[in-house]
C-alpha positions in Angstrom: -10.3 -29.7 -9.6 -10.1 -25.9 -8.9 -7.1 -23.6 -8.4 -8.0 -21.7 -5.2 -6.4 -18.7 -3.5 -7.3 -18.6 0.2 -6.7 -15.3 2.1 -7.1 -15.4 5.9 -5.2 -13.7 8.7 -5.7 -16.6 11.1 -2.7 -18.9 10.4 -4.3 -21.9 12.1 -7.5 -21.6 10.2 -5.6 -20.9 6.9 -3.5 -24.1 7.3 -6.4 -26.3 8.3 -8.6 -25.1 5.4 -5.7 -25.4 2.9 -5.1 -29.0 4.0 -8.7 -29.9 3.8 -9.1 -28.3 0.3 -6.0 -30.1 -0.9 -7.5 -33.4 0.4 -10.5 -32.7 -1.8 -8.3 -32.4 -4.8 -7.9 -28.7 -5.2 -4.7 -26.8 -5.9 -4.4 -24.3 -3.1 -2.4 -21.2 -2.5 -2.6 -19.4 0.8 -2.0 -15.8 1.9 -2.0 -14.4 5.4 -2.8 -10.8 4.3 -4.2 -8.8 1.4 -0.7 -7.9 0.1 0.3 -11.5 -0.2 -3.0 -12.4 -1.9 -2.6 -9.6 -4.5 1.0 -10.8 -5.2 -0.1 -14.4 -5.7 -3.0 -13.2 -7.9 -0.5 -11.3 -10.1 1.7 -14.4 -10.5 -0.9 -17.2 -10.8 -4.3 -17.9 -12.5 -7.0 -18.9 -10.0 -10.4 -20.4 -10.5 -11.7 -19.0 -7.1 -10.7 -16.8 -4.3 -11.8 -17.4 -0.7 -11.4 -14.3 1.4 -11.8 -13.6 5.1 -14.0 -10.5 5.4 -11.9 -9.0 8.2 -8.5 -9.6 6.5 -5.8 -7.0 6.9 -4.4 -4.6 6.0 -7.3 -4.3 3.5 -10.7 -5.6 4.4 -11.6 -8.7 2.4 -14.1 -6.7 0.4 -11.4 -4.2 -0.6 -9.1 -7.1 -1.6 -11.9 -8.5 -3.8 -12.4 -5.1 -5.4 -8.7 -4.8 -6.1 -8.6 -8.4 -7.3 -11.5 -7.7 -9.7 -9.4 -4.9 -11.3 -6.7 -7.5 -12.1 -9.0 -10.4 -12.9 -12.6 -9.1 -13.5 -14.4 -12.4 -13.5 -12.8 -14.3 -10.7 -15.4 -15.9 -8.4 -15.1 -14.8 -4.8 -16.3 -16.7 -1.7 -16.2 -14.6 1.5 -15.7 -16.2 5.0 -16.3 -14.6 8.4 -16.4 -15.4 12.1 -17.8 -12.0 12.9 -20.8 -9.8 12.0 -20.4 -8.0 8.7 -23.7 -6.2 8.3 -22.1 -2.9 7.4 -20.4 -4.6 4.4 -23.4 -6.5 3.1 -24.1 -4.0 0.2 -20.5 -4.2 -1.0 -20.5 -8.0 -0.7 -23.7 -8.3 -2.8 -22.1 -6.2 -5.5 -19.1 -8.6 -5.7 -20.9 -12.0 -5.5 -24.3 -13.6 -5.0 -22.7 -16.5 -3.2 -23.5 -16.8 0.5 -20.9 -15.8 3.1 -19.4 -18.9 4.8 -19.7 -18.4 8.5 -16.8 -19.9 10.5 -16.6 -22.6 11.4 -17.8 -24.3 8.2 -17.2 -27.7 6.6 -15.3 -28.4 3.4 -18.6 -29.9 2.2 -20.1 -26.4 2.3 -17.3 -25.1 0.1 -17.7 -28.0 -2.3 -21.4 -27.2 -2.7 -20.6 -23.6 -3.6 -18.0 -24.7 -6.2 -20.7 -26.9 -7.7 -23.4 -24.1 -8.0 -25.4 -24.2 -11.2 -24.2 -22.2 -14.1 -26.9 -19.6 -13.7 -25.5 -18.6 -10.3 -23.9 -15.2 -10.7 -20.4 -15.7 -9.2 -19.3 -12.3 -10.4 -21.7 -9.9 -8.8 -23.7 -7.3 -10.8 -21.0 -6.4 -13.3 -21.1 -5.4 -16.9 -18.3 -4.9 -19.3 -17.9 -1.5 -20.9 -15.3 0.0 -23.1 -14.2 3.5 -23.9 -11.9 4.4 -26.8 -8.9 2.4 -25.6 -9.9 0.8 -22.3 -12.2 -2.1 -21.4 -13.4 -2.1 -17.8 -16.2 -3.5 -15.6 -18.9 -1.5 -13.8 -20.3 -3.2 -10.7 -23.7 -1.7 -9.6 
């Protein structure tokens, strides 16, 4: 199954989701803040990231933007228990996947992981390169 990095600042939710995802056969790493998540991302390859939008010290959207600098094509699934309307534009630039509203079931996560190939997990990004650097521009 998938190698998943879950970042959420609610320890109880993080443990519960991690256990449920492991029961579904996924390899799961968990981080209670954005710094832990970035360190884990530097040390391990992941198939997906699941990020709480209101994570600290960086917002989940900021964590995803930093993660994309390290791993440009990593699919990101956002989660939230709160309103996030002020971040909708940034979220749409990162992923076309719906935001999982807490509480949600592991079945909902499984459905997202089985999205058809034409679903754009990566947001609206295109690869560009200058003389010595390749990078991604996300509109």
